[in-house]
C-alpha positions as CSV (number, residue, x, y, z in Angstrom):
1,M,152.8,74.2,57.7
2,T,154.9,70.8,58.8
3,V,152.5,70.5,60.7
4,L,149.5,70.9,58.2
5,A,151.9,68.4,55.4
6,N,152.4,65.9,59.4
7,K,147.7,65.8,59.2
8,T,146.9,65.0,56.3
9,G,150.1,63.0,55.7
10,E,152.0,64.7,52.6
11,H,155.8,64.8,52.5
12,I,157.4,68.1,52.7
13,P,161.3,67.7,51.1
14,K,163.7,68.2,52.8
15,G,165.9,71.3,49.8
16,I,166.0,72.1,45.6
17,D,167.4,69.6,44.6
18,S,168.7,72.0,41.2
19,R,169.7,69.2,38.4
20,K,166.2,68.9,38.1
21,S,165.4,72.3,37.8
22,P,166.0,74.0,35.1
23,A,165.2,77.8,36.7
24,I,167.4,77.5,38.5
25,R,170.3,76.3,36.3
26,T,169.5,79.3,34.4
27,L,170.2,82.2,37.3
28,A,173.3,79.9,38.0
29,E,174.0,81.0,34.3
30,A,172.4,84.5,34.2
31,K,175.2,86.9,33.9
32,S,174.8,89.9,36.8
33,G,173.5,92.3,35.2
34,N,170.7,89.2,34.2
35,F,170.1,88.1,37.4
36,D,168.5,90.4,38.4
37,H,165.2,91.1,35.6
38,E,165.6,86.4,35.3
39,F,165.1,85.9,39.1
40,L,161.6,88.6,39.5
41,Q,161.0,87.2,36.5
42,E,161.1,84.1,37.6
43,E,159.9,84.8,41.0
44,I,156.9,86.3,39.9
45,A,155.8,82.9,37.1
46,N,156.1,80.9,40.9
47,E,153.8,83.1,42.7
48,R,150.7,83.3,40.0
49,K,151.5,79.3,40.1
50,I,151.0,79.3,43.8
51,I,148.2,81.4,43.7
52,A,146.2,79.1,41.2
53,V,146.3,75.9,42.6
54,L,146.6,77.8,46.7
55,Q,142.5,79.0,45.1
56,H,141.8,75.3,43.2
57,E,142.1,74.2,46.2
58,A,140.2,76.3,48.5
59,S,137.3,76.7,46.3
60,H,138.1,72.2,45.5
61,G,140.2,71.1,47.9
62,T,138.3,67.9,49.7
63,N,140.6,68.4,53.3
64,P,138.8,71.4,55.6
65,D,142.4,72.0,56.7
66,M,143.5,72.5,54.2
67,K,140.8,75.0,52.7
68,E,141.2,76.9,55.2
69,W,145.0,77.4,55.2
70,A,144.7,77.6,51.5
71,G,142.6,79.6,51.0
72,K,144.6,81.8,54.3
73,M,147.6,82.1,52.3
74,V,146.1,83.4,48.3
75,A,146.1,87.0,50.2
76,T,149.8,86.7,51.0
77,R,151.1,84.6,47.9
78,Q,149.5,88.0,46.5
79,E,150.8,90.6,48.6
80,E,154.8,89.1,47.4
81,L,153.3,89.0,43.7
82,Q,152.5,92.6,44.1
83,K,156.2,93.0,45.8
84,A,157.7,91.5,42.9
85,E,155.5,93.3,40.0
86,A,156.5,96.4,42.0
87,L,160.2,96.4,41.9
88,M,160.2,95.5,38.1
89,K,159.2,98.8,36.9
Protein backbone atom coordinates (compact mmCIF):
# COMPACT_ATOMS: atom_id res chain seq x y z
CA MET A 1 0.00 0.00 0.00
CA THR A 2 2.87 2.39 0.73
CA VAL A 3 4.27 1.85 -2.75
CA LEU A 4 0.91 2.65 -4.31
CA ALA A 5 0.47 5.72 -2.09
CA ASN A 6 3.90 7.00 -3.05
CA LYS A 7 3.18 6.36 -6.71
CA THR A 8 -0.08 8.34 -6.54
CA GLY A 9 1.29 11.10 -4.30
CA GLU A 10 -0.96 10.24 -1.36
CA HIS A 11 0.10 10.45 2.28
CA ILE A 12 -0.44 7.62 4.76
CA PRO A 13 -0.58 8.79 8.38
CA LYS A 14 1.94 7.20 10.74
CA GLY A 15 -0.66 6.73 13.47
CA ILE A 16 -4.05 7.69 14.84
CA ASP A 17 -4.63 10.92 16.72
CA SER A 18 -6.84 9.63 19.54
CA ARG A 19 -7.82 13.20 20.44
CA LYS A 20 -9.63 13.48 17.10
CA SER A 21 -11.38 10.11 17.25
CA PRO A 22 -14.58 9.83 19.26
CA ALA A 23 -14.52 6.05 18.76
CA ILE A 24 -11.13 5.70 20.43
CA ARG A 25 -12.23 7.90 23.33
CA THR A 26 -15.37 5.79 23.76
CA LEU A 27 -13.39 2.56 23.73
CA ALA A 28 -10.80 3.95 26.13
CA GLU A 29 -13.56 4.75 28.60
CA ALA A 30 -15.52 1.51 28.13
CA LYS A 31 -16.01 -0.81 31.05
CA SER A 32 -14.35 -4.18 30.60
CA GLY A 33 -17.66 -5.99 30.05
CA ASN A 34 -18.75 -3.59 27.31
CA PHE A 35 -15.42 -3.12 25.57
CA ASP A 36 -15.61 -6.18 23.32
CA HIS A 37 -19.14 -5.39 22.19
CA GLU A 38 -18.39 -1.70 21.57
CA PHE A 39 -15.16 -2.56 19.76
CA LEU A 40 -16.95 -5.00 17.44
CA GLN A 41 -19.71 -2.48 16.72
CA GLU A 42 -17.09 0.09 15.75
CA GLU A 43 -15.16 -2.45 13.70
CA ILE A 44 -18.28 -3.50 11.78
CA ALA A 45 -19.24 0.10 11.05
CA ASN A 46 -15.70 0.87 9.86
CA GLU A 47 -15.52 -2.21 7.63
CA ARG A 48 -18.81 -1.22 5.97
CA LYS A 49 -17.46 2.28 5.30
CA ILE A 50 -14.19 0.90 3.94
CA ILE A 51 -16.02 -1.53 1.63
CA ALA A 52 -18.23 1.27 0.29
CA VAL A 53 -15.20 3.48 -0.44
CA LEU A 54 -13.33 0.62 -2.09
CA GLN A 55 -16.33 -0.34 -4.23
CA HIS A 56 -16.78 3.26 -5.32
CA GLU A 57 -13.09 3.58 -6.21
CA ALA A 58 -13.11 0.27 -8.09
CA SER A 59 -16.14 1.38 -10.12
CA HIS A 60 -15.57 5.10 -10.56
CA GLY A 61 -11.89 5.79 -9.90
CA THR A 62 -9.74 7.51 -12.46
CA ASN A 63 -6.37 5.99 -11.55
CA PRO A 64 -6.05 2.48 -13.03
CA ASP A 65 -3.66 1.30 -10.30
CA MET A 66 -6.00 2.49 -7.55
CA LYS A 67 -9.03 0.95 -9.26
CA GLU A 68 -7.27 -2.40 -9.52
CA TRP A 69 -6.08 -2.31 -5.90
CA ALA A 70 -9.50 -1.28 -4.61
CA GLY A 71 -11.18 -4.06 -6.56
CA LYS A 72 -8.83 -6.64 -5.06
CA MET A 73 -9.31 -5.29 -1.54
CA VAL A 74 -13.14 -5.49 -1.54
CA ALA A 75 -13.17 -9.28 -1.04
CA THR A 76 -10.58 -9.09 1.73
CA ARG A 77 -12.52 -6.42 3.61
CA GLN A 78 -15.78 -8.34 3.15
CA GLU A 79 -14.15 -11.37 4.78
CA GLU A 80 -13.10 -9.21 7.73
CA LEU A 81 -16.64 -7.84 8.00
CA GLN A 82 -18.09 -11.37 8.04
CA LYS A 83 -15.67 -12.38 10.80
CA ALA A 84 -16.58 -9.38 12.93
CA GLU A 85 -20.30 -9.95 12.38
CA ALA A 86 -19.92 -13.63 13.38
CA LEU A 87 -18.26 -12.59 16.64
CA MET A 88 -21.26 -10.38 17.46
CA LYS A 89 -23.58 -13.42 17.48
